[in-house]
Residue frames as qw, qx, qy, qz and C-alpha x, y, z in Angstrom:
[[0.885, 0.238, 0.294, 0.271, -25.64, 148.54, 1.94],
 [0.246, -0.669, 0.349, 0.608, -22.29, 149.87, 0.73],
 [0.733, 0.628, 0.232, -0.122, -22.70, 150.46, -3.01],
 [0.630, -0.310, 0.398, 0.590, -19.03, 151.31, -3.70],
 [0.467, 0.752, 0.372, 0.279, -19.84, 154.03, -6.22],
 [0.299, -0.860, 0.040, 0.412, -17.49, 156.63, -4.77],
 [0.171, -0.615, 0.453, 0.622, -15.58, 158.64, -7.45],
 [0.420, 0.260, 0.781, 0.383, -17.20, 156.80, -10.34],
 [0.118, 0.249, -0.197, -0.941, -18.68, 158.88, -13.16],
 [0.323, 0.491, 0.807, -0.059, -22.33, 158.83, -14.20],
 [0.090, -0.030, -0.354, -0.931, -24.05, 160.59, -17.08],
 [0.193, 0.497, 0.772, -0.345, -27.72, 161.37, -16.48],
 [0.000, 0.229, 0.470, 0.852, -29.92, 162.70, -19.28],
 [0.398, -0.605, -0.471, -0.503, -33.14, 164.57, -18.57],
 [0.548, -0.215, -0.592, 0.551, -31.69, 165.58, -15.22],
 [0.033, 0.342, -0.060, 0.937, -33.25, 169.03, -14.79],
 [0.537, -0.248, 0.213, -0.778, -36.34, 167.96, -12.83],
 [0.894, -0.072, -0.081, -0.434, -38.42, 165.10, -11.48],
 [0.985, -0.126, 0.078, 0.088, -36.92, 161.63, -11.65],
 [0.697, 0.500, -0.165, 0.486, -33.70, 162.83, -13.31],
 [0.100, -0.754, 0.314, -0.568, -33.08, 165.39, -10.57],
 [0.803, -0.480, 0.241, -0.259, -33.67, 162.76, -7.87],
 [0.957, 0.150, -0.037, 0.246, -31.27, 160.36, -9.60],
 [0.418, 0.657, -0.269, 0.567, -28.57, 163.04, -9.70],
 [0.369, -0.698, 0.328, -0.518, -28.99, 163.87, -6.02],
 [0.932, -0.291, 0.168, -0.134, -28.99, 160.21, -4.95],
 [0.885, 0.282, -0.091, 0.359, -25.93, 159.24, -6.99],
 [0.183, 0.739, -0.298, 0.576, -24.14, 162.32, -5.69],
 [0.644, -0.608, 0.289, -0.362, -24.83, 161.23, -2.11],
 [0.985, -0.061, 0.128, 0.099, -23.25, 157.89, -3.04],
 [0.483, -0.624, 0.364, 0.494, -20.08, 159.79, -3.99],
 [0.653, 0.380, 0.500, 0.423, -20.37, 159.70, -7.78],
 [0.075, -0.415, 0.208, 0.883, -19.15, 162.47, -10.04],
 [0.472, 0.580, 0.646, -0.153, -21.89, 163.51, -12.42],
 [0.026, -0.069, 0.441, 0.894, -22.50, 164.82, -15.90],
 [0.297, 0.544, 0.696, -0.363, -26.08, 166.00, -16.15],
 [0.073, 0.017, 0.532, 0.844, -27.83, 167.06, -19.35],
 [0.207, 0.675, 0.685, -0.179, -31.11, 168.73, -20.27],
 [0.319, 0.632, 0.366, 0.604, -32.41, 171.69, -22.26],
 [0.251, -0.923, -0.153, -0.248, -32.87, 174.13, -19.36],
 [0.492, 0.406, -0.442, 0.631, -29.62, 175.70, -18.19],
 [0.305, -0.537, 0.288, -0.731, -31.26, 177.39, -15.20],
 [0.890, -0.301, 0.024, -0.341, -32.87, 174.19, -13.91],
 [0.876, 0.188, -0.341, 0.284, -29.69, 172.17, -14.50],
 [0.245, 0.505, -0.438, 0.702, -27.70, 174.66, -12.47],
 [0.596, -0.477, 0.215, -0.609, -30.21, 174.36, -9.62],
 [0.984, -0.096, -0.136, -0.069, -29.80, 170.58, -9.67],
 [0.673, 0.380, -0.396, 0.495, -26.01, 170.89, -9.70],
 [0.073, -0.550, 0.394, -0.733, -26.12, 173.19, -6.68],
 [0.784, -0.374, 0.112, -0.484, -28.33, 170.72, -4.80],
 [0.945, 0.081, -0.290, 0.125, -25.77, 167.91, -5.17],
 [0.523, -0.810, 0.263, 0.039, -22.94, 167.40, -2.72],
 [0.723, -0.197, 0.472, 0.464, -20.29, 166.15, -5.13],
 [0.092, -0.397, 0.432, 0.804, -18.69, 167.33, -8.39],
 [0.530, 0.583, 0.607, -0.107, -21.29, 167.97, -11.12],
 [0.139, -0.224, 0.463, 0.846, -20.75, 169.08, -14.71],
 [0.467, 0.591, 0.516, -0.408, -23.92, 170.47, -16.31],
 [0.195, -0.065, 0.646, 0.736, -24.32, 170.31, -20.10],
 [0.455, 0.527, 0.325, -0.639, -27.19, 172.24, -21.67],
 [0.067, 0.216, -0.755, -0.615, -28.30, 170.61, -24.92],
 [0.762, 0.201, 0.099, -0.608, -31.26, 169.30, -26.88],
 [0.409, -0.254, 0.869, 0.116, -30.78, 165.55, -27.20],
 [0.706, 0.540, 0.408, -0.210, -33.26, 165.43, -30.07],
 [0.358, 0.824, -0.374, -0.231, -30.46, 166.78, -32.27],
 [0.972, 0.167, -0.163, 0.034, -28.64, 163.82, -33.87],
 [0.587, 0.462, -0.428, 0.508, -25.13, 165.04, -32.99],
 [0.379, -0.723, 0.234, -0.528, -25.94, 166.03, -29.38],
 [0.929, -0.363, 0.047, -0.052, -25.42, 162.60, -27.74],
 [0.826, 0.237, -0.133, 0.495, -21.90, 162.28, -29.13],
 [0.125, 0.679, -0.209, 0.692, -21.10, 165.79, -27.89],
 [0.668, -0.632, 0.111, -0.377, -22.40, 164.83, -24.45],
 [0.967, -0.156, -0.012, 0.199, -20.18, 161.75, -24.25],
 [0.605, 0.463, -0.140, 0.632, -17.18, 163.74, -25.50],
 [0.180, -0.753, 0.165, -0.612, -17.82, 166.41, -22.87],
 [0.843, -0.509, 0.070, -0.158, -17.96, 163.81, -20.11],
 [0.913, 0.062, -0.043, 0.401, -14.67, 162.27, -21.21],
 [0.360, 0.624, -0.139, 0.679, -12.99, 165.64, -21.49],
 [0.403, -0.728, 0.155, -0.533, -14.15, 166.58, -17.98],
 [0.747, -0.487, 0.376, -0.252, -13.58, 163.32, -16.09],
 [0.124, 0.556, -0.805, -0.167, -11.66, 160.99, -18.41],
 [0.026, -0.030, -0.999, 0.011, -13.99, 158.03, -17.89],
 [0.623, -0.157, -0.127, -0.756, -17.63, 156.91, -17.94],
 [0.071, -0.109, 0.955, -0.267, -18.91, 154.25, -15.56],
 [0.231, 0.479, 0.808, -0.254, -22.69, 154.62, -15.75],
 [0.124, -0.088, -0.390, -0.908, -25.07, 155.99, -18.39],
 [0.214, 0.445, 0.750, -0.441, -28.63, 156.73, -17.23],
 [0.032, -0.217, -0.566, -0.795, -30.91, 157.29, -20.22],
 [0.011, 0.495, 0.707, -0.505, -33.73, 159.24, -18.58],
 [0.119, 0.280, -0.137, -0.943, -34.52, 162.02, -21.07],
 [0.174, -0.133, -0.750, -0.624, -37.86, 162.18, -22.76],
 [0.358, 0.335, 0.615, -0.617, -41.50, 162.95, -22.27],
 [0.062, 0.196, 0.789, 0.580, -44.13, 161.98, -24.81],
 [0.367, -0.041, -0.012, -0.929, -47.40, 163.68, -25.63],
 [0.261, 0.266, 0.892, -0.255, -50.60, 162.04, -24.43],
 [0.407, 0.355, -0.026, -0.841, -53.84, 162.21, -26.38],
 [0.811, 0.357, 0.341, -0.314, -56.27, 160.66, -28.80],
 [0.624, -0.096, 0.625, 0.458, -54.50, 158.45, -31.34],
 [0.453, 0.632, 0.533, 0.334, -56.44, 159.98, -34.22],
 [0.012, 0.994, 0.093, 0.047, -55.50, 163.50, -33.17],
 [0.582, -0.595, 0.336, 0.442, -51.77, 162.99, -32.57],
 [0.500, 0.822, -0.167, -0.215, -49.77, 164.50, -35.43],
 [0.864, 0.346, -0.191, 0.313, -46.75, 163.26, -37.34],
 [0.178, 0.687, -0.393, 0.586, -44.68, 165.87, -35.50],
 [0.667, -0.545, 0.294, -0.414, -45.92, 164.55, -32.14],
 [0.997, -0.021, 0.057, 0.046, -44.77, 161.05, -33.04],
 [0.665, 0.529, -0.245, 0.467, -41.40, 162.19, -34.38],
 [0.122, -0.725, 0.370, -0.568, -40.78, 164.30, -31.27],
 [0.833, -0.427, 0.215, -0.280, -41.65, 161.43, -28.93],
 [0.969, 0.093, 0.023, 0.230, -39.24, 159.01, -30.59],
 [0.463, 0.708, -0.231, 0.480, -36.52, 161.63, -31.18],
 [0.205, -0.721, 0.418, -0.513, -36.04, 162.53, -27.53],
 [0.740, -0.412, 0.433, -0.307, -36.76, 159.36, -25.60],
 [0.964, 0.112, 0.235, 0.053, -35.89, 156.55, -27.98],
 [0.723, 0.590, -0.082, 0.350, -33.27, 157.85, -30.38],
 [0.068, -0.837, 0.413, -0.352, -31.36, 159.82, -27.75],
 [0.781, -0.415, 0.451, -0.124, -31.01, 156.58, -25.77],
 [0.913, 0.329, 0.147, 0.190, -29.83, 154.76, -28.89],
 [0.470, 0.768, -0.180, 0.397, -27.28, 157.44, -29.72],
 [0.331, -0.778, 0.432, -0.314, -26.02, 157.97, -26.16],
 [0.894, -0.241, 0.375, -0.035, -25.60, 154.23, -25.69],
 [0.844, 0.457, 0.065, 0.272, -23.75, 153.84, -28.98],
 [0.252, 0.830, -0.278, 0.413, -21.41, 156.76, -28.25],
 [0.455, -0.685, 0.464, -0.328, -20.71, 155.64, -24.68],
 [0.992, -0.015, -0.054, -0.116, -20.35, 151.93, -25.44],
 [0.752, 0.364, -0.388, 0.390, -16.57, 151.64, -25.96],
 [0.012, 0.561, -0.460, 0.688, -15.90, 153.75, -22.86],
 [0.770, -0.351, 0.227, -0.482, -18.28, 151.69, -20.75],
 [0.962, 0.141, -0.225, 0.065, -16.55, 148.58, -22.05],
 [0.456, 0.511, -0.473, 0.553, -13.22, 150.01, -20.91],
 [0.226, -0.444, 0.487, -0.717, -14.56, 150.71, -17.41],
 [0.217, -0.186, -0.954, 0.088, -16.75, 147.63, -17.07],
 [0.218, 0.070, 0.285, -0.931, -19.67, 150.01, -16.66],
 [0.161, 0.415, 0.895, -0.031, -23.37, 149.84, -17.16],
 [0.184, -0.203, -0.332, -0.903, -26.41, 151.42, -18.79],
 [0.100, 0.404, 0.796, -0.440, -29.71, 152.03, -17.01],
 [0.101, -0.302, -0.509, -0.799, -32.74, 152.94, -19.12],
 [0.222, 0.283, 0.580, -0.731, -35.61, 154.74, -17.40],
 [0.068, -0.197, -0.790, -0.577, -38.62, 153.54, -19.37],
 [0.439, -0.031, 0.222, -0.870, -42.17, 153.21, -18.00],
 [0.433, 0.119, 0.865, -0.224, -44.93, 150.68, -17.36],
 [0.590, 0.584, 0.088, -0.550, -46.78, 151.94, -20.44],
 [0.277, 0.521, -0.736, -0.332, -44.33, 149.87, -22.46],
 [0.140, -0.032, 0.982, -0.123, -45.90, 146.69, -21.05],
 [0.199, 0.551, 0.799, -0.137, -49.60, 147.47, -21.38],
 [0.136, 0.314, 0.396, 0.852, -51.14, 149.70, -24.04],
 [0.023, 0.606, 0.542, -0.581, -53.44, 152.58, -23.11],
 [0.390, 0.714, 0.510, 0.280, -55.62, 154.49, -25.56],
 [0.027, -0.999, -0.042, -0.010, -54.44, 157.88, -24.30],
 [0.420, -0.731, 0.476, 0.251, -50.76, 156.91, -24.26],
 [0.887, 0.447, 0.116, 0.019, -50.14, 155.72, -27.80],
 [0.442, 0.775, -0.373, 0.256, -46.80, 157.47, -28.39],
 [0.309, -0.658, 0.602, -0.330, -45.40, 156.81, -24.92],
 [0.885, -0.102, 0.417, -0.178, -46.43, 153.17, -24.98],
 [0.852, 0.511, -0.019, 0.115, -44.82, 152.57, -28.36],
 [0.231, 0.791, -0.460, 0.329, -41.63, 154.40, -27.39],
 [0.514, -0.545, 0.577, -0.325, -41.38, 152.57, -24.07],
 [0.957, 0.089, 0.264, -0.082, -41.95, 149.18, -25.69],
 [0.687, 0.655, -0.218, 0.228, -39.11, 149.95, -28.07],
 [0.038, -0.750, 0.539, -0.382, -36.83, 150.91, -25.18],
 [0.787, -0.328, 0.464, -0.241, -37.59, 147.71, -23.32],
 [0.939, 0.312, 0.108, 0.098, -36.61, 145.69, -26.37],
 [0.402, 0.784, -0.342, 0.327, -33.50, 147.85, -26.86],
 [0.460, -0.660, 0.515, -0.296, -32.53, 147.06, -23.26],
 [0.919, -0.064, 0.387, -0.039, -32.64, 143.34, -24.02],
 [0.756, 0.619, -0.051, 0.204, -30.71, 143.84, -27.28],
 [0.151, 0.810, -0.436, 0.362, -27.93, 145.80, -25.58],
 [0.665, -0.504, 0.494, -0.243, -27.84, 143.39, -22.63],
 [0.964, 0.189, 0.179, 0.048, -27.31, 140.51, -25.05],
 [0.595, 0.667, -0.226, 0.386, -24.32, 142.27, -26.57],
 [0.201, -0.785, 0.406, -0.424, -23.14, 143.54, -23.20],
 [0.922, -0.306, 0.215, -0.099, -23.03, 140.00, -21.87],
 [0.892, 0.263, 0.047, 0.364, -20.17, 139.33, -24.26],
 [0.434, 0.606, -0.099, 0.659, -18.44, 142.69, -23.87],
 [0.470, -0.183, -0.541, 0.673, -18.61, 143.30, -20.13],
 [0.157, -0.164, 0.055, -0.972, -21.34, 145.95, -19.97],
 [0.058, 0.408, 0.862, -0.295, -24.45, 145.49, -17.85],
 [0.207, -0.151, -0.302, -0.918, -27.66, 146.92, -19.31],
 [0.071, -0.424, -0.863, 0.266, -30.90, 147.08, -17.33],
 [0.145, -0.433, -0.321, -0.830, -34.11, 149.09, -17.24],
 [0.030, 0.280, 0.694, -0.662, -36.50, 150.54, -14.70],
 [0.141, -0.509, -0.627, -0.573, -40.22, 150.92, -15.40],
 [0.076, 0.069, 0.475, -0.874, -41.57, 153.68, -13.17],
 [0.023, 0.615, 0.786, 0.056, -45.29, 153.62, -12.54],
 [0.035, -0.868, -0.263, -0.420, -47.18, 156.82, -11.69],
 [0.583, -0.172, -0.311, 0.730, -44.57, 158.97, -9.97],
 [0.116, -0.901, -0.358, 0.216, -45.39, 162.26, -8.24],
 [0.449, -0.025, 0.220, 0.865, -43.54, 164.56, -10.63],
 [0.154, 0.362, 0.045, -0.918, -44.66, 167.93, -11.97],
 [0.316, 0.017, -0.682, -0.659, -46.31, 166.24, -14.95],
 [0.315, -0.361, -0.877, 0.027, -48.42, 164.04, -12.70],
 [0.077, -0.438, -0.484, 0.753, -49.32, 166.95, -10.45],
 [0.231, 0.199, -0.283, -0.909, -50.64, 168.78, -13.51],
 [0.399, -0.166, -0.804, -0.409, -52.84, 165.80, -14.38],
 [0.261, -0.408, -0.776, 0.404, -54.10, 165.61, -10.78],
 [0.046, 0.353, 0.181, -0.917, -54.95, 169.31, -10.86],
 [0.337, 0.060, -0.526, -0.779, -56.86, 168.89, -14.12],
 [0.393, -0.273, -0.872, -0.100, -58.76, 165.87, -12.76],
 [0.166, -0.399, -0.614, 0.661, -59.61, 167.79, -9.58],
 [0.179, 0.271, -0.054, -0.944, -60.95, 170.74, -11.55],
 [0.384, -0.026, -0.692, -0.611, -62.98, 168.57, -13.92],
 [0.523, -0.340, -0.778, -0.069, -64.61, 166.61, -11.07],
 [0.338, -0.732, 0.040, -0.589, -64.83, 169.38, -8.45],
 [0.880, -0.333, -0.282, 0.188, -62.51, 167.58, -6.04],
 [0.344, -0.871, 0.331, 0.116, -59.71, 168.59, -3.71],
 [0.395, 0.645, -0.651, -0.063, -56.20, 167.70, -4.85],
 [0.267, -0.305, 0.873, -0.272, -56.00, 165.02, -2.16],
 [0.725, 0.263, 0.501, -0.392, -59.32, 163.50, -3.26],
 [0.669, 0.654, -0.225, -0.271, -58.30, 163.63, -6.92],
 [0.164, 0.579, -0.797, 0.044, -54.96, 161.95, -6.22],
 [0.459, -0.122, 0.814, -0.336, -56.67, 159.24, -4.21],
 [0.768, 0.421, 0.310, -0.370, -59.24, 158.50, -6.89],
 [0.553, 0.688, -0.433, -0.181, -56.62, 158.44, -9.65],
 [0.046, -0.469, 0.870, -0.146, -54.39, 156.09, -7.66],
 [0.618, 0.071, 0.683, -0.383, -57.35, 153.82, -6.89],
 [0.748, 0.559, 0.003, -0.357, -58.25, 153.68, -10.58],
 [0.432, 0.635, -0.640, -0.028, -54.71, 152.48, -11.33],
 [0.924, -0.194, -0.327, -0.045, -54.96, 149.82, -8.63],
 [0.549, 0.215, -0.483, 0.647, -52.25, 151.25, -6.38],
 [0.436, -0.653, -0.511, 0.350, -52.34, 152.50, -2.80],
 [0.135, -0.878, 0.006, 0.459, -50.49, 155.72, -3.62],
 [0.603, 0.774, -0.151, 0.119, -48.31, 157.39, -6.20],
 [0.847, -0.119, -0.094, 0.509, -44.56, 156.80, -6.08],
 [0.171, -0.937, 0.104, 0.286, -41.83, 159.36, -5.45],
 [0.561, 0.751, -0.343, 0.068, -38.83, 160.25, -7.61],
 [0.233, -0.658, 0.683, -0.213, -36.54, 159.18, -4.76],
 [0.825, -0.064, 0.531, -0.180, -37.90, 155.63, -4.96],
 [0.817, 0.573, 0.013, 0.066, -36.84, 155.42, -8.59],
 [0.192, 0.843, -0.460, 0.205, -33.48, 157.00, -7.81],
 [0.542, -0.505, 0.646, -0.183, -32.67, 154.41, -5.16],
 [0.908, 0.214, 0.360, -0.017, -33.37, 151.64, -7.66],
 [0.573, 0.782, -0.197, 0.147, -30.97, 153.33, -10.08],
 [0.165, -0.766, 0.587, -0.204, -28.25, 153.47, -7.43],
 [0.790, -0.195, 0.571, -0.108, -28.66, 149.75, -6.80],
 [0.855, 0.467, 0.213, 0.076, -28.46, 148.85, -10.51],
 [0.331, 0.877, -0.311, 0.159, -25.43, 151.12, -10.94],
 [0.365, -0.687, 0.599, -0.190, -23.55, 149.27, -8.23],
 [0.286, 0.321, -0.902, -0.053, -21.74, 145.96, -8.00],
 [0.419, 0.029, 0.738, -0.527, -24.55, 144.77, -5.70],
 [0.743, 0.458, 0.210, -0.440, -26.55, 144.29, -8.91],
 [0.077, -0.556, 0.730, 0.389, -23.70, 142.45, -10.61],
 [0.264, 0.097, 0.945, 0.167, -25.91, 139.54, -11.69],
 [0.414, 0.689, 0.425, -0.416, -28.62, 141.77, -13.16],
 [0.143, -0.255, 0.605, 0.741, -28.39, 141.73, -16.94],
 [0.230, -0.218, -0.673, -0.669, -31.32, 142.65, -19.16],
 [0.125, -0.431, -0.797, 0.404, -33.46, 142.99, -16.04],
 [0.156, -0.509, -0.323, -0.783, -36.65, 145.04, -16.23],
 [0.181, -0.234, -0.700, 0.650, -37.54, 146.46, -12.80],
 [0.223, -0.650, -0.492, -0.534, -41.19, 147.50, -12.44],
 [0.217, -0.179, -0.526, 0.803, -41.21, 150.13, -9.67],
 [0.241, -0.286, -0.428, -0.823, -44.90, 150.87, -9.84],
 [0.386, -0.132, 0.513, -0.755, -46.64, 149.98, -6.58],
 [0.394, 0.176, 0.894, -0.117, -48.25, 146.96, -8.20],
 [0.444, 0.512, -0.028, -0.735, -49.82, 148.85, -11.10],
 [0.524, 0.371, -0.644, -0.417, -48.89, 146.09, -13.55]]
């Protein structure tokens, strides 16, 4: 399928590893020019070098209230336009609800929820000018609560509702807004959990991964590339009738 993304400009937050890195590489293959943002300069530079098109790396902490506006300004200064905003930044702490601290909750919302709010608000007029779109990378925890995922579930539920809110406005102003709910994706964070499970239950990594996947009701864990390809589709005109859509890419977990 020809996605017709060549020379368009995408901003990707949380692009230094995992799903964000895969999104950057996939959109670059499709010919897009990229602005990638994360806190690690070294990892961002590695991602930029792995892409085959023009990439502008911006090292920043998107938890800071003024950082999203600076990111949008940097993108405009570099490329003069914004066609796609991928809100991917943010990891939330897992754990017992009664043991999670106020700081844990503030940190979870600051990076994943409020950075998406602020980036979307700052980019909105420029996306309106280009007829662009926003893609929020959320998570299946926003649909079904889990005792060990209190912060992530609450943040993700908020992002799913925000997607619908922005899509409603975007319908009138020419901006498409959609979301992807990844299931359990084989990123570094998941590999750490598999390693811990293997150690606790005296299993090999392969056995641990199989048992964890079975417990979730899926045949296997997903890959970052599978999420990235869904992003490329939503970013393109092929998804022109998708508005406020929530794509569960989770192997049937939900």
